[in-house]
VOTOR-111158 format. One line per 5 residues: their letters; for each residue x negated, y negated, z negated of N, C-alpha, C, CB. Coordinates in Angstrom, 2 decimals, m for minus. Glycine has a CB too. Layout:
<sites>
a> X,Y,Z,X,Y,Z,X,Y,Z,X,Y,Z; ...
</sites>
This chain:
<sites>
xxxxx> 52.58,87.48,86.23,51.31,87.95,85.71,51.54,88.71,84.40,50.33,86.77,85.49; 50.67,89.67,84.13,50.81,90.55,82.98,50.86,89.79,81.64,49.67,91.55,82.95; 50.02,88.79,81.48,49.94,88.09,80.20,51.15,87.20,79.91,48.70,87.26,80.15; 52.02,87.01,80.87,53.20,86.19,80.63,54.38,86.98,80.09,53.60,85.50,81.91; 54.24,88.30,79.99,55.31,89.11,79.42,55.34,88.90,77.91,55.13,90.62,79.77
xxxxx> 56.54,88.84,77.31,56.61,88.64,75.86,55.97,89.80,75.09,58.07,88.49,75.43; 55.33,89.46,73.99,54.70,90.42,73.11,55.75,91.01,72.17,53.54,89.77,72.31; 55.66,92.29,71.91,56.58,92.96,70.99,56.43,92.36,69.59,56.32,94.49,70.96; 57.54,92.07,68.96,57.56,91.52,67.60,58.50,92.38,66.78,58.02,90.00,67.59; 57.98,93.04,65.75,58.78,93.98,64.97,58.73,93.67,63.48,58.31,95.40,65.21
xxxxx> 59.71,94.20,62.77,59.74,94.18,61.32,60.18,95.55,60.87,60.69,93.06,60.77; 59.78,95.96,59.67,60.17,97.26,59.14,61.50,97.15,58.41,59.09,97.81,58.21; 62.37,98.14,58.64,63.65,98.22,57.95,63.38,98.37,56.45,64.52,99.41,58.48; 64.07,97.59,55.64,63.87,97.66,54.19,64.33,98.98,53.60,64.60,96.53,53.50; 65.29,99.64,54.24,65.83,100.89,53.69,65.00,102.11,54.07,67.25,101.08,54.16
xxxxx> 64.64,102.24,55.36,63.96,103.47,55.80,62.53,103.25,56.24,64.73,104.09,56.92; 62.11,102.02,56.44,60.73,101.73,56.83,60.47,101.78,58.32,59.83,102.68,56.16; 61.45,102.15,59.13,61.25,102.21,60.57,61.17,100.81,61.16,62.39,103.01,61.24; 60.26,100.62,62.10,60.10,99.32,62.74,61.23,99.08,63.74,58.73,99.22,63.46; 61.69,97.83,63.81,62.71,97.45,64.79,62.33,96.11,65.41,64.12,97.39,64.13
xxxxx> 62.85,95.84,66.61,62.59,94.56,67.28,63.17,93.43,66.43,63.22,94.53,68.72; 62.35,92.42,66.16,62.77,91.34,65.29,63.69,90.35,66.00,61.57,90.62,64.74; 63.37,89.98,67.21,64.19,89.02,67.93,65.06,89.78,68.91,63.32,87.95,68.67; 66.36,89.70,68.71,67.33,90.44,69.52,67.98,89.52,70.53,68.40,91.11,68.62; 68.45,90.13,71.59,69.17,89.39,72.62,70.49,90.10,72.86,68.34,89.28,73.93
xxxxx> 71.50,89.35,73.27,72.82,89.88,73.61,73.49,90.58,72.42,72.70,90.85,74.76; 73.17,90.23,71.21,73.78,90.78,69.99,73.76,92.31,69.95,75.19,90.30,69.86; 72.74,92.92,70.49,72.63,94.38,70.46,71.99,94.82,69.16,71.82,94.89,71.67; 72.50,95.91,68.55,71.80,96.43,67.38,70.43,96.94,67.82,72.63,97.57,66.69; 69.43,96.72,67.00,68.08,97.10,67.38,67.59,98.31,66.60,67.13,95.95,67.19
xxxxx> 68.39,98.78,65.64,67.97,99.90,64.81,69.20,100.50,64.13,66.91,99.45,63.74; 69.31,101.81,64.16,70.36,102.52,63.42,69.68,103.20,62.24,71.13,103.56,64.33; 69.91,102.69,61.05,69.21,103.16,59.87,69.85,104.44,59.33,69.20,102.07,58.78; 69.10,105.55,59.23,69.66,106.80,58.71,70.02,106.71,57.23,68.69,107.94,58.93; 69.37,105.83,56.49,69.67,105.69,55.06,70.91,104.86,54.81,68.50,105.07,54.34
xxxxx> 71.35,104.15,55.79,72.55,103.32,55.65,73.68,103.90,56.50,72.26,101.85,56.07; 73.73,105.22,56.62,74.75,105.91,57.42,74.82,105.33,58.83,76.12,105.82,56.73; 73.66,105.16,59.44,73.55,104.65,60.82,74.17,103.28,61.02,74.19,105.62,61.76; 74.20,102.49,59.96,74.67,101.11,60.11,73.65,100.35,60.95,74.88,100.42,58.72; 74.10,99.61,61.97,73.14,98.92,62.83,72.44,97.77,62.10,73.83,98.39,64.07
xxxxx> 71.17,97.63,62.36,70.41,96.48,61.89,70.31,95.53,63.08,68.97,96.88,61.34; 70.74,94.32,62.89,70.70,93.36,63.98,69.40,92.58,63.90,71.91,92.40,63.94; 68.75,92.43,65.02,67.62,91.51,65.07,68.16,90.10,64.98,66.78,91.71,66.37; 67.31,89.16,64.81,67.73,87.77,64.73,67.86,87.22,66.15,66.72,86.92,63.90; 69.00,86.60,66.48,69.13,86.01,67.82,68.03,84.96,68.04,70.52,85.37,68.00
xxxxx> 67.56,84.85,69.26,66.49,83.91,69.58,66.85,82.49,69.15,66.19,83.94,71.08; 68.15,82.15,69.18,68.59,80.81,68.81,68.45,80.53,67.31,70.04,80.60,69.22; 68.30,81.58,66.49,68.17,81.40,65.04,66.73,81.56,64.56,69.06,82.40,64.31; 65.78,81.44,65.47,64.37,81.56,65.12,63.97,80.49,64.11,63.50,81.45,66.38; 63.18,80.89,63.12,62.60,79.93,62.16,61.16,80.35,61.89,63.44,79.88,60.83
xxxxx> 60.37,79.43,61.40,58.96,79.72,61.11,58.82,80.85,60.09,58.25,78.46,60.60; 59.72,80.89,59.10,59.64,81.90,58.04,60.00,83.30,58.53,60.55,81.52,56.89; 60.71,83.39,59.65,61.15,84.67,60.19,59.96,85.61,60.45,61.93,84.45,61.47; 58.83,85.06,60.84,57.68,85.89,61.22,56.93,86.49,60.03,56.73,85.08,62.05; 57.17,85.99,58.83,56.47,86.53,57.66,56.88,87.99,57.47,56.78,85.69,56.37
xxxxx> 55.90,88.86,57.32,56.04,90.32,57.19,56.46,90.99,58.50,57.04,90.64,56.10; 56.31,90.28,59.62,56.56,90.88,60.94,55.22,91.33,61.51,57.28,89.87,61.90; 55.29,92.21,62.49,54.09,92.68,63.18,54.16,92.21,64.62,53.95,94.24,63.11; 53.13,91.54,65.04,53.05,90.98,66.38,52.19,91.88,67.25,52.47,89.55,66.34; 52.79,92.36,68.33,52.05,93.16,69.29,51.46,94.45,68.73,50.97,92.37,69.85
xxxxx> 52.07,95.00,67.70,51.61,96.22,67.05,50.18,96.10,66.52,51.68,97.38,68.01; 49.67,94.88,66.43,48.29,94.67,65.98,48.15,93.74,64.79,47.48,94.12,67.11; 49.00,92.73,64.70,48.81,91.68,63.70,49.99,91.65,62.73,48.64,90.32,64.36; 49.72,91.96,61.45,50.75,91.89,60.42,50.69,90.49,59.81,50.55,93.00,59.31; 51.76,89.73,59.97,51.79,88.33,59.52,52.11,88.29,58.04,52.83,87.51,60.33
xxxxx> 51.21,87.67,57.28,51.32,87.67,55.82,51.95,86.41,55.24,49.97,87.86,55.22; 51.56,85.25,55.75,52.04,84.00,55.15,51.83,82.82,56.09,51.33,83.73,53.81; 52.51,81.72,55.79,52.30,80.47,56.51,51.14,79.75,55.85,53.60,79.57,56.52; 50.16,79.34,56.67,49.04,78.56,56.16,49.31,77.06,56.24,47.77,78.89,56.93; 49.90,76.63,57.36,50.13,75.21,57.55,51.15,75.00,58.67,48.81,74.48,57.88
xxxxx> 51.84,73.88,58.59,52.76,73.47,59.65,52.35,72.08,60.10,54.24,73.49,59.16; 52.50,71.83,61.39,52.18,70.53,61.93,53.12,70.16,63.05,50.74,70.49,62.42; 52.81,69.08,63.73,53.66,68.59,64.81,53.72,69.53,66.00,53.18,67.26,65.25; 52.62,70.25,66.27,52.59,71.13,67.44,53.06,72.55,67.15,51.19,71.19,68.00; 52.94,72.99,65.90,53.31,74.37,65.62,53.05,74.75,64.18,52.57,75.30,66.52
xxxxx> 53.01,76.05,63.96,52.79,76.60,62.63,51.64,77.60,62.71,54.09,77.26,62.05; 50.82,77.64,61.66,49.69,78.56,61.61,49.94,79.56,60.49,48.34,77.80,61.38; 49.81,80.84,60.85,50.03,81.95,59.92,48.70,82.64,59.62,51.06,82.95,60.49; 48.61,83.20,58.43,47.52,84.13,58.13,48.07,85.52,58.42,47.00,83.98,56.62; 47.28,86.31,59.14,47.70,87.66,59.50,46.53,88.62,59.30,48.22,87.72,60.97
xxxxx> 46.85,89.90,59.33,45.83,90.94,59.18,45.91,91.86,60.39,46.01,91.74,57.85; 44.75,92.15,60.97,44.71,93.08,62.10,45.04,94.47,61.59,43.30,93.06,62.81; 45.96,95.16,62.24,46.46,96.45,61.75,45.40,97.53,61.70,47.59,96.91,62.62; 44.45,97.53,62.61,43.43,98.57,62.65,42.15,98.14,61.96,43.13,98.96,64.09; 41.69,96.93,62.27,40.41,96.46,61.74,40.51,95.91,60.32,39.85,95.40,62.64
xxxxx> 41.71,95.58,59.88,42.00,95.02,58.55,41.34,93.67,58.28,41.55,95.99,57.50; 40.86,92.99,59.31,40.30,91.66,59.09,41.40,90.61,59.22,39.15,91.38,60.09; 41.19,89.48,58.55,42.16,88.38,58.60,41.98,87.57,59.87,42.03,87.47,57.37; 43.09,87.10,60.42,43.10,86.21,61.57,44.10,85.09,61.30,43.46,86.99,62.88; 44.00,84.04,62.07,44.98,82.96,62.04,45.76,82.99,63.34,44.30,81.56,61.82
xxxxx> 47.07,82.88,63.25,47.93,82.87,64.45,48.66,81.55,64.49,48.94,84.07,64.44; 48.46,80.81,65.57,49.15,79.54,65.76,50.27,79.74,66.78,48.17,78.42,66.22; 51.50,79.47,66.36,52.66,79.55,67.24,53.09,78.13,67.55,53.82,80.39,66.59; 53.13,77.79,68.83,53.56,76.45,69.21,55.07,76.33,69.07,53.13,76.12,70.65; 55.53,75.13,68.70,56.96,74.91,68.47,57.79,74.86,69.74,57.17,73.65,67.71
xxxxx> 57.21,74.40,70.84,58.00,74.19,72.05,57.75,75.29,73.07,57.69,72.84,72.66; 58.83,75.70,73.71,58.70,76.61,74.84,58.08,75.83,75.99,60.08,77.23,75.25; 57.30,76.49,76.75,56.62,75.82,77.86,57.32,76.16,79.18,55.14,76.23,77.92; 57.25,75.24,80.12,57.69,75.53,81.48,56.71,76.55,82.05,57.75,74.23,82.37; 57.12,77.28,83.07,56.26,78.32,83.65,54.89,77.77,84.04,56.93,78.95,84.88
xxxxx> 54.84,76.58,84.65,53.56,76.02,85.08,52.69,75.62,83.89,53.79,74.81,85.99; 53.29,75.00,82.87,52.49,74.60,81.71,52.12,75.81,80.86,53.26,73.57,80.86; 52.94,76.87,80.89,52.61,78.10,80.18,51.37,78.74,80.82,53.81,79.08,80.20; 51.33,78.78,82.15,50.15,79.32,82.83,48.92,78.50,82.50,50.37,79.35,84.36; 49.07,77.18,82.44,47.94,76.30,82.11,47.49,76.55,80.66,48.33,74.82,82.31
xxxxx> 48.45,76.70,79.75,48.13,76.99,78.34,47.31,78.27,78.23,49.42,77.10,77.51; 47.75,79.33,78.93,47.04,80.61,78.87,45.68,80.53,79.58,47.88,81.71,79.49; 45.60,79.76,80.66,44.31,79.59,81.34,43.32,78.89,80.41,44.47,78.78,82.66; 43.79,77.85,79.70,42.93,77.14,78.76,42.53,78.05,77.60,43.64,75.89,78.22; 43.46,78.88,77.12,43.14,79.83,76.05,42.09,80.83,76.52,44.41,80.57,75.57
xxxxx> 42.24,81.31,77.74,41.28,82.27,78.29,39.90,81.64,78.38,41.74,82.76,79.69; 39.83,80.39,78.86,38.53,79.70,78.95,37.95,79.44,77.57,38.69,78.38,79.72; 38.79,79.00,76.64,38.31,78.71,75.27,37.80,79.98,74.59,39.42,78.07,74.43; 38.38,81.13,74.92,37.95,82.38,74.29,36.55,82.77,74.72,38.92,83.50,74.63; 36.04,82.18,75.79,34.69,82.48,76.25,33.63,81.67,75.49,34.57,82.19,77.74
xxxxx> 34.07,80.68,74.73,33.14,79.85,73.95,32.89,80.52,72.60,33.70,78.41,73.76; 31.65,80.81,72.33,31.27,81.39,71.04,30.21,80.50,70.44,30.76,82.88,71.19; 30.62,79.75,69.43,29.72,78.80,68.77,30.12,78.73,67.31,29.78,77.38,69.45; 29.15,78.65,66.39,29.50,78.62,64.96,30.36,77.42,64.54,28.25,78.61,64.14; 30.40,76.36,65.34,31.19,75.18,64.99,32.51,75.10,65.74,30.38,73.94,65.25
xxxxx> 32.87,76.16,66.45,34.13,76.22,67.20,34.88,77.46,66.76,33.87,76.23,68.75; 36.16,77.30,66.46,36.98,78.45,66.08,37.15,79.33,67.31,38.38,78.00,65.51; 36.89,80.63,67.15,36.96,81.58,68.26,38.40,82.02,68.50,36.05,82.80,67.98; 38.85,81.94,69.74,40.18,82.41,70.13,40.03,83.82,70.66,40.85,81.48,71.19; 40.69,84.78,70.00,40.50,86.18,70.38,41.69,86.81,71.08,40.18,86.96,69.18
xxxxx> 42.85,86.16,71.07,44.01,86.73,71.72,45.03,85.62,71.92,44.61,87.91,70.89; 45.95,85.85,72.82,47.04,84.90,73.04,48.18,85.63,73.71,46.57,83.69,73.91; 49.35,85.03,73.63,50.51,85.66,74.24,51.75,84.80,74.08,50.75,87.04,73.64; 52.90,85.44,74.22,54.17,84.74,74.14,55.14,85.58,73.32,54.74,84.43,75.55; 55.82,84.95,72.38,56.84,85.63,71.59,58.04,85.96,72.49,57.28,84.76,70.38
xxxxx> 58.90,86.89,72.06,60.07,87.22,72.87,61.00,86.04,73.14,60.85,88.30,72.19; 60.95,85.00,72.29,61.80,83.83,72.51,61.11,82.76,73.36,62.21,83.24,71.18; 59.95,83.08,73.94,59.28,82.16,74.85,58.25,81.25,74.24,60.27,81.34,75.50; 58.05,81.32,72.91,57.05,80.46,72.28,55.65,81.06,72.44,57.38,80.26,70.78; 54.69,80.26,72.93,53.33,80.77,73.08,52.59,80.77,71.74,52.56,79.94,74.11
xxxxx> 51.60,81.67,71.63,50.80,81.74,70.41,49.34,82.02,70.75,51.34,82.82,69.46; 48.47,81.64,69.82,47.04,81.94,69.88,46.64,82.71,68.64,46.20,80.63,70.01; 45.76,83.69,68.78,45.18,84.39,67.64,43.73,83.95,67.55,45.30,85.96,67.79; 43.36,83.41,66.40,42.02,82.85,66.21,41.35,83.49,65.01,42.09,81.32,66.03; 40.04,83.29,64.94,39.34,83.75,63.75,39.89,82.98,62.55,37.79,83.55,63.89
xxxxx> 39.92,83.63,61.40,40.41,83.01,60.17,39.20,82.41,59.46,41.16,84.05,59.26; 39.25,81.12,59.19,38.16,80.41,58.55,38.66,79.84,57.23,37.59,79.28,59.48; 37.93,80.10,56.16,38.32,79.57,54.85,37.64,78.22,54.62,37.95,80.56,53.72; 38.17,77.47,53.69,37.58,76.19,53.33,38.53,75.05,53.64,36.26,75.98,54.08; 38.16,73.88,53.16,38.99,72.69,53.34,38.84,72.14,54.75,38.62,71.61,52.30
xxxxx> 39.94,71.64,55.29,39.89,70.99,56.60,39.32,69.58,56.45,41.30,70.95,57.25; 38.94,69.00,57.56,38.45,67.62,57.53,39.54,66.69,57.03,37.97,67.18,58.94; 40.79,66.95,57.40,41.91,66.11,56.95,42.03,66.13,55.43,43.24,66.58,57.59; 41.86,67.31,54.82,41.93,67.43,53.36,40.77,66.66,52.72,41.89,68.91,52.92; 39.57,66.80,53.28,38.41,66.07,52.74,38.63,64.57,52.82,37.13,66.46,53.49
xxxxx> 39.19,64.10,53.94,39.42,62.67,54.10,40.54,62.17,53.21,39.74,62.35,55.55; 41.48,63.02,52.86,42.58,62.60,51.98,42.09,62.34,50.56,43.68,63.66,51.97; 40.93,62.87,50.23,40.35,62.67,48.89,39.60,61.35,48.77,39.41,63.81,48.56; 39.52,60.64,49.87,38.82,59.37,49.86,37.71,59.35,50.89,38.25,59.09,48.48; 37.01,58.21,50.98,35.95,58.09,51.98,34.83,59.11,51.74,35.37,56.67,51.97
xxxxx> 34.27,59.58,52.83,33.14,60.51,52.74,31.86,59.75,52.45,33.00,61.33,54.05; 30.96,60.41,51.78,29.61,59.91,51.61,29.01,59.78,53.01,28.74,60.86,50.67; 28.30,58.69,53.32,27.75,58.51,54.67,26.89,59.69,55.15,26.92,57.24,54.70; 26.11,60.29,54.29,25.29,61.43,54.69,26.18,62.62,55.07,24.32,61.82,53.56; 27.22,62.87,54.26,28.14,63.98,54.56,28.89,63.70,55.87,29.16,64.17,53.39
xxxxx> 29.29,62.46,56.10,29.98,62.09,57.35,29.06,62.34,58.54,30.42,60.61,57.32; 27.79,62.01,58.42,26.84,62.24,59.51,26.64,63.74,59.74,25.49,61.58,59.19; 26.59,64.53,58.68,26.43,65.98,58.82,27.63,66.59,59.55,26.24,66.65,57.44; 28.81,66.12,59.23,30.03,66.62,59.88,30.02,66.19,61.36,31.33,66.09,59.16; 29.63,64.93,61.62,29.58,64.44,63.00,28.59,65.26,63.83,29.19,62.95,63.03
xxxxx> 27.46,65.63,63.25,26.47,66.45,63.97,27.07,67.82,64.30,25.17,66.61,63.13; 27.80,68.42,63.36,28.43,69.72,63.61,29.45,69.63,64.74,29.10,70.25,62.34; 30.24,68.55,64.74,31.23,68.34,65.79,30.52,68.18,67.14,32.12,67.10,65.49; 29.47,67.37,67.16,28.72,67.14,68.41,28.11,68.42,68.93,27.63,66.09,68.19; 27.56,69.25,68.05,26.98,70.51,68.49,28.05,71.44,69.06,26.25,71.20,67.33
xxx> 29.23,71.40,68.48,30.31,72.25,68.97,30.79,71.86,70.36,31.47,72.20,68.02; 30.83,70.56,70.66,31.32,70.12,71.97,30.19,69.90,72.97,32.12,68.84,71.82; 28.97,70.16,72.56,27.79,69.96,73.42,27.90,70.75,74.71,26.53,70.37,72.68
</sites>
C-alpha cells in the first residue's frame, strides 16, 4: 500500500545548504558537496538512529523538526513547523519498528482517529514511516501543561478534577 512506503527524511548540508537524505543505507554517500571539493556527506546508518538525529531535519518535505518536546516509553514527541503553512505541529515517533500486520493496524487506527474532530481530542493530521521503519504521527500542536504535570504538583482541587473529567468524557463520548 502507498502509505507504507518510507517518508523522505532530509537535512541541509552545513557547507552548501543542499538537502541530502538523512538516513543512509549500504554506506552510500548521499551528497557530494561542491564547497568541500565534492567530499561525500554520509547519511547516518539506520543502525545509528537516535532521537536527537531528527532535530533540524525535514520530514516528507513538509515538516521542519525544531526540538524534542518530550520522551516516553512509547516514543519521542518533537515540535515541528509546516514548511508551507508555517504552523507548529507535534510529531510523535514510536520507538519500536512494527511488524507488517501491526504497522497496517497502526496506520488504520491513525486514519480512523484523524476523522475525529473534537476540541478535547488532539487532531491527527498525518502519519507515515521513517526510512528506518519507525512509524510516526503528525498532530496538532497544543500548548499548556499536561495532566501528568498538573498531578505532579499535588492533588487537584475537587472542582478542577471534575472539570477535567467532564472534558475527558466529552472527548470520548
